[in-house]
DRENZAKE-306601 format. One record per residue (C-alpha): x, y, z; residue number from 1. Coordinates in Angstrom, 2 decimals, padded with zeros to 5 digits, always signed. Example, Ala and Ser with C-alpha at 12.3 -4.5 7.8 and 13.67 -1.06 7.14 Angstrom:
REM residues 2
+---------+---------+---------+------+
:      xx :      yy :      zz : resi :
+---------+---------+---------+------+
: +012.30 : -004.50 : +007.80 :    1 :
: +013.67 : -001.06 : +007.14 :    2 :
+---------+---------+---------+------+
This chain:
REM residues 231
+---------+---------+---------+------+
:      xx :      yy :      zz : resi :
+---------+---------+---------+------+
: +030.15 : -007.47 : -010.65 :    1 :
: +026.49 : -006.62 : -010.12 :    2 :
: +025.44 : -009.53 : -012.30 :    3 :
: +022.99 : -007.74 : -014.57 :    4 :
: +021.98 : -010.67 : -016.80 :    5 :
: +019.64 : -010.11 : -019.73 :    6 :
: +016.73 : -012.01 : -018.10 :    7 :
: +017.04 : -010.01 : -014.87 :    8 :
: +017.16 : -006.75 : -016.80 :    9 :
: +014.06 : -007.72 : -018.80 :   10 :
: +012.23 : -008.74 : -015.63 :   11 :
: +013.08 : -005.55 : -013.72 :   12 :
: +012.29 : -003.44 : -016.77 :   13 :
: +008.92 : -005.16 : -017.11 :   14 :
: +008.08 : -004.53 : -013.46 :   15 :
: +009.09 : -000.87 : -013.73 :   16 :
: +006.90 : -000.50 : -016.81 :   17 :
: +003.98 : -002.20 : -015.07 :   18 :
: +004.41 : +000.07 : -012.06 :   19 :
: +004.36 : +003.17 : -014.26 :   20 :
: +001.31 : +001.97 : -016.20 :   21 :
: -000.66 : +001.11 : -013.06 :   22 :
: +000.27 : +004.41 : -011.36 :   23 :
: -000.73 : +006.38 : -014.44 :   24 :
: -004.00 : +004.47 : -014.72 :   25 :
: -004.72 : +005.04 : -011.03 :   26 :
: -004.12 : +008.77 : -011.40 :   27 :
: -006.43 : +009.00 : -014.40 :   28 :
: -009.12 : +006.97 : -012.64 :   29 :
: -009.08 : +009.21 : -009.58 :   30 :
: -009.19 : +012.33 : -011.74 :   31 :
: -012.17 : +010.88 : -013.62 :   32 :
: -014.13 : +009.86 : -010.54 :   33 :
: -013.30 : +013.12 : -008.79 :   34 :
: -015.72 : +014.66 : -011.28 :   35 :
: -018.49 : +012.27 : -010.27 :   36 :
: -020.14 : +014.28 : -007.52 :   37 :
: -022.11 : +012.47 : -004.83 :   38 :
: -025.86 : +012.91 : -004.84 :   39 :
: -025.89 : +012.67 : -001.04 :   40 :
: -023.61 : +015.72 : -000.87 :   41 :
: -021.31 : +014.20 : +001.78 :   42 :
: -017.62 : +015.02 : +001.97 :   43 :
: -014.90 : +012.43 : +002.39 :   44 :
: -014.60 : +013.41 : +006.05 :   45 :
: -018.33 : +012.95 : +006.62 :   46 :
: -018.28 : +009.58 : +004.87 :   47 :
: -015.40 : +008.49 : +007.12 :   48 :
: -017.07 : +009.66 : +010.31 :   49 :
: -020.31 : +007.87 : +009.45 :   50 :
: -018.54 : +004.61 : +008.61 :   51 :
: -016.68 : +004.70 : +011.91 :   52 :
: -019.90 : +005.42 : +013.79 :   53 :
: -021.80 : +002.66 : +012.00 :   54 :
: -019.09 : +000.22 : +013.07 :   55 :
: -019.26 : +001.37 : +016.69 :   56 :
: -015.81 : +002.96 : +016.59 :   57 :
: -015.78 : +006.04 : +018.83 :   58 :
: -012.09 : +006.44 : +019.64 :   59 :
: -010.76 : +007.17 : +016.13 :   60 :
: -010.42 : +010.73 : +014.84 :   61 :
: -010.75 : +011.78 : +011.21 :   62 :
: -008.21 : +014.48 : +010.38 :   63 :
: -006.91 : +016.29 : +007.31 :   64 :
: -003.29 : +015.78 : +006.25 :   65 :
: -001.33 : +017.83 : +003.68 :   66 :
: -000.45 : +016.49 : +000.26 :   67 :
: -002.01 : +014.29 : -002.38 :   68 :
: -002.52 : +010.52 : -002.02 :   69 :
: -001.24 : +010.83 : +001.55 :   70 :
: -004.31 : +009.10 : +002.96 :   71 :
: -003.63 : +006.50 : +005.64 :   72 :
: -004.82 : +005.06 : +008.92 :   73 :
: -002.44 : +005.37 : +011.87 :   74 :
: -003.09 : +002.63 : +014.43 :   75 :
: -000.61 : +004.20 : +016.87 :   76 :
: -002.72 : +007.30 : +017.54 :   77 :
: -005.98 : +005.97 : +016.06 :   78 :
: -006.43 : +008.58 : +013.36 :   79 :
: -007.84 : +008.33 : +009.86 :   80 :
: -005.66 : +010.76 : +007.93 :   81 :
: -007.28 : +012.03 : +004.75 :   82 :
: -005.50 : +014.19 : +002.19 :   83 :
: -006.96 : +017.67 : +001.87 :   84 :
: -008.78 : +016.85 : -001.37 :   85 :
: -010.35 : +013.65 : -000.01 :   86 :
: -011.24 : +015.29 : +003.32 :   87 :
: -013.12 : +018.18 : +001.70 :   88 :
: -014.39 : +016.92 : -001.64 :   89 :
: -017.75 : +015.29 : -002.30 :   90 :
: -017.21 : +012.81 : -005.09 :   91 :
: -016.93 : +009.06 : -005.73 :   92 :
: -013.12 : +009.02 : -005.52 :   93 :
: -013.12 : +010.81 : -002.15 :   94 :
: -015.81 : +008.47 : -000.82 :   95 :
: -013.83 : +005.42 : -001.92 :   96 :
: -010.59 : +006.55 : -000.29 :   97 :
: -012.27 : +007.72 : +002.92 :   98 :
: -014.16 : +004.45 : +003.32 :   99 :
: -011.04 : +002.42 : +002.50 :  100 :
: -009.01 : +004.10 : +005.25 :  101 :
: -011.84 : +003.53 : +007.68 :  102 :
: -011.70 : -000.11 : +006.58 :  103 :
: -008.26 : -000.20 : +008.21 :  104 :
: -009.72 : +001.30 : +011.38 :  105 :
: -012.34 : -001.46 : +011.40 :  106 :
: -009.59 : -004.05 : +010.92 :  107 :
: -007.79 : -002.61 : +013.93 :  108 :
: -010.93 : -002.63 : +016.04 :  109 :
: -011.73 : -006.29 : +015.29 :  110 :
: -008.12 : -007.46 : +015.56 :  111 :
: -007.69 : -008.44 : +011.91 :  112 :
: -004.66 : -010.73 : +011.98 :  113 :
: -002.96 : -009.51 : +008.81 :  114 :
: -003.06 : -005.90 : +010.00 :  115 :
: -001.63 : -007.00 : +013.36 :  116 :
: +001.20 : -008.78 : +011.58 :  117 :
: +001.92 : -005.78 : +009.37 :  118 :
: +001.96 : -003.44 : +012.35 :  119 :
: +004.55 : -005.64 : +014.06 :  120 :
: +006.74 : -005.45 : +010.96 :  121 :
: +006.67 : -001.63 : +010.75 :  122 :
: +009.55 : -000.99 : +013.23 :  123 :
: +011.68 : -003.60 : +011.47 :  124 :
: +010.98 : -002.10 : +008.06 :  125 :
: +011.71 : +001.43 : +009.30 :  126 :
: +015.14 : +000.38 : +010.54 :  127 :
: +015.78 : -001.75 : +007.46 :  128 :
: +015.00 : +001.08 : +005.06 :  129 :
: +017.65 : +003.24 : +006.74 :  130 :
: +020.57 : +000.85 : +006.37 :  131 :
: +019.51 : -001.78 : +003.85 :  132 :
: +020.80 : -000.27 : +000.61 :  133 :
: +024.21 : +000.52 : +002.12 :  134 :
: +024.57 : -003.01 : +003.48 :  135 :
: +023.55 : -004.55 : +000.15 :  136 :
: +025.95 : -002.34 : -001.80 :  137 :
: +028.83 : -003.05 : +000.59 :  138 :
: +027.94 : -006.74 : +000.53 :  139 :
: +028.18 : -006.87 : -003.26 :  140 :
: +031.49 : -004.98 : -003.30 :  141 :
: +032.92 : -007.29 : -000.60 :  142 :
: +031.30 : -010.46 : -001.90 :  143 :
: +034.62 : -012.29 : -002.44 :  144 :
: +036.13 : -011.38 : +000.91 :  145 :
: +033.09 : -011.14 : +003.21 :  146 :
: +030.05 : -012.88 : +001.64 :  147 :
: +028.25 : -012.89 : +004.97 :  148 :
: +027.61 : -009.15 : +004.70 :  149 :
: +025.50 : -009.58 : +001.57 :  150 :
: +023.62 : -012.38 : +003.30 :  151 :
: +022.78 : -009.98 : +006.13 :  152 :
: +021.52 : -007.47 : +003.57 :  153 :
: +019.40 : -010.15 : +001.91 :  154 :
: +017.83 : -011.11 : +005.24 :  155 :
: +017.01 : -007.47 : +005.94 :  156 :
: +015.59 : -007.01 : +002.45 :  157 :
: +013.52 : -010.18 : +002.94 :  158 :
: +011.82 : -008.46 : +005.88 :  159 :
: +010.72 : -005.58 : +003.63 :  160 :
: +009.55 : -008.08 : +001.02 :  161 :
: +007.50 : -009.89 : +003.65 :  162 :
: +005.98 : -006.53 : +004.60 :  163 :
: +004.93 : -005.88 : +000.98 :  164 :
: +003.37 : -009.35 : +000.75 :  165 :
: +001.48 : -009.00 : +004.04 :  166 :
: +000.23 : -005.62 : +002.85 :  167 :
: -001.76 : -007.24 : +000.03 :  168 :
: -004.48 : -008.95 : +002.10 :  169 :
: -004.62 : -005.92 : +004.38 :  170 :
: -005.33 : -003.54 : +001.50 :  171 :
: -007.77 : -005.82 : -000.32 :  172 :
: -009.70 : -006.54 : +002.87 :  173 :
: -009.95 : -002.83 : +003.70 :  174 :
: -011.35 : -002.15 : +000.23 :  175 :
: -013.84 : -005.01 : +000.54 :  176 :
: -015.03 : -003.68 : +003.90 :  177 :
: -015.35 : -000.19 : +002.46 :  178 :
: -017.32 : -001.26 : -000.61 :  179 :
: -019.59 : -003.54 : +001.41 :  180 :
: -020.42 : -000.73 : +003.84 :  181 :
: -021.03 : +001.79 : +001.05 :  182 :
: -023.38 : -000.65 : -000.66 :  183 :
: -025.19 : -001.98 : +002.40 :  184 :
: -025.85 : +001.51 : +003.75 :  185 :
: -026.80 : +002.72 : +000.26 :  186 :
: -024.44 : +005.64 : +000.58 :  187 :
: -023.89 : +005.88 : -003.18 :  188 :
: -025.89 : +005.59 : -006.36 :  189 :
: -025.10 : +002.55 : -008.56 :  190 :
: -022.92 : +004.73 : -010.81 :  191 :
: -021.05 : +006.20 : -007.84 :  192 :
: -020.61 : +002.72 : -006.31 :  193 :
: -019.13 : +001.45 : -009.58 :  194 :
: -016.74 : +004.41 : -009.61 :  195 :
: -015.66 : +003.76 : -006.04 :  196 :
: -015.07 : +000.07 : -006.81 :  197 :
: -013.02 : +000.87 : -009.91 :  198 :
: -010.92 : +003.42 : -008.01 :  199 :
: -010.06 : +000.97 : -005.24 :  200 :
: -009.34 : -001.81 : -007.73 :  201 :
: -006.60 : +000.24 : -009.37 :  202 :
: -005.26 : +001.42 : -006.02 :  203 :
: -004.89 : -002.21 : -004.92 :  204 :
: -002.97 : -003.06 : -008.07 :  205 :
: -000.20 : -000.66 : -007.08 :  206 :
: +000.45 : -002.85 : -004.05 :  207 :
: +000.50 : -005.98 : -006.22 :  208 :
: +003.13 : -004.47 : -008.51 :  209 :
: +005.17 : -003.30 : -005.51 :  210 :
: +005.11 : -006.80 : -004.00 :  211 :
: +006.15 : -008.40 : -007.28 :  212 :
: +008.97 : -005.87 : -007.65 :  213 :
: +010.20 : -006.58 : -004.14 :  214 :
: +010.13 : -010.35 : -004.70 :  215 :
: +012.00 : -010.00 : -008.00 :  216 :
: +014.63 : -007.78 : -006.41 :  217 :
: +015.08 : -010.19 : -003.51 :  218 :
: +015.62 : -013.08 : -005.94 :  219 :
: +018.13 : -010.94 : -007.82 :  220 :
: +020.23 : -010.36 : -004.70 :  221 :
: +019.98 : -014.04 : -003.80 :  222 :
: +021.27 : -014.96 : -007.28 :  223 :
: +024.26 : -012.65 : -006.80 :  224 :
: +025.03 : -014.24 : -003.44 :  225 :
: +024.71 : -017.78 : -004.76 :  226 :
: +026.81 : -016.92 : -007.81 :  227 :
: +029.54 : -015.49 : -005.60 :  228 :
: +029.61 : -018.64 : -003.49 :  229 :
: +030.04 : -020.81 : -006.58 :  230 :
: +032.93 : -018.72 : -007.97 :  231 :
+---------+---------+---------+------+
């Protein structure tokens, strides 16, 4: 009933493998560059605070948040949230992450359109993630009797797919802003700058894989719906 064709299984398996490989590579890169200590002696928190100040942003706080890879910018309360390791450590990986999250704060301050669009999608995605899987499952089970339910699930899933696609330019732009600032202000040595660039490159690839996975999954559900209509 779920329509697991060989091509769809190969595609989903390939995306899962790519996701695992990119995540593993990202982890190894951050571990490697965490050993590349900054000659300027600045912590991730200090890097973040200076980048905000250099961009004239005075109303954003830099705070420490528990966990690993939990770094994010919250436009609702204007906080740059750095994981404990990034907040305290003084290495190329911490500098890259701290500057990247401040890149989002700069986007917010200048009204970067892709960030604005993504922020508007957040409430929709939050609601969708709560009910989406149940609607899709029920829609597949009831495909013959109530095909409209699966269509509703597909529309909801499409919203999350759109979110993952919109995320791509947001993340790449934040990294570009971060790297440009680090270089222009000569915050890092050439070796440290190369490490920061490599770290952010692999971090961005996780979003690419996630977007591709979401698109492939959306097409899979659409194929089930279209197949049910033809039967």
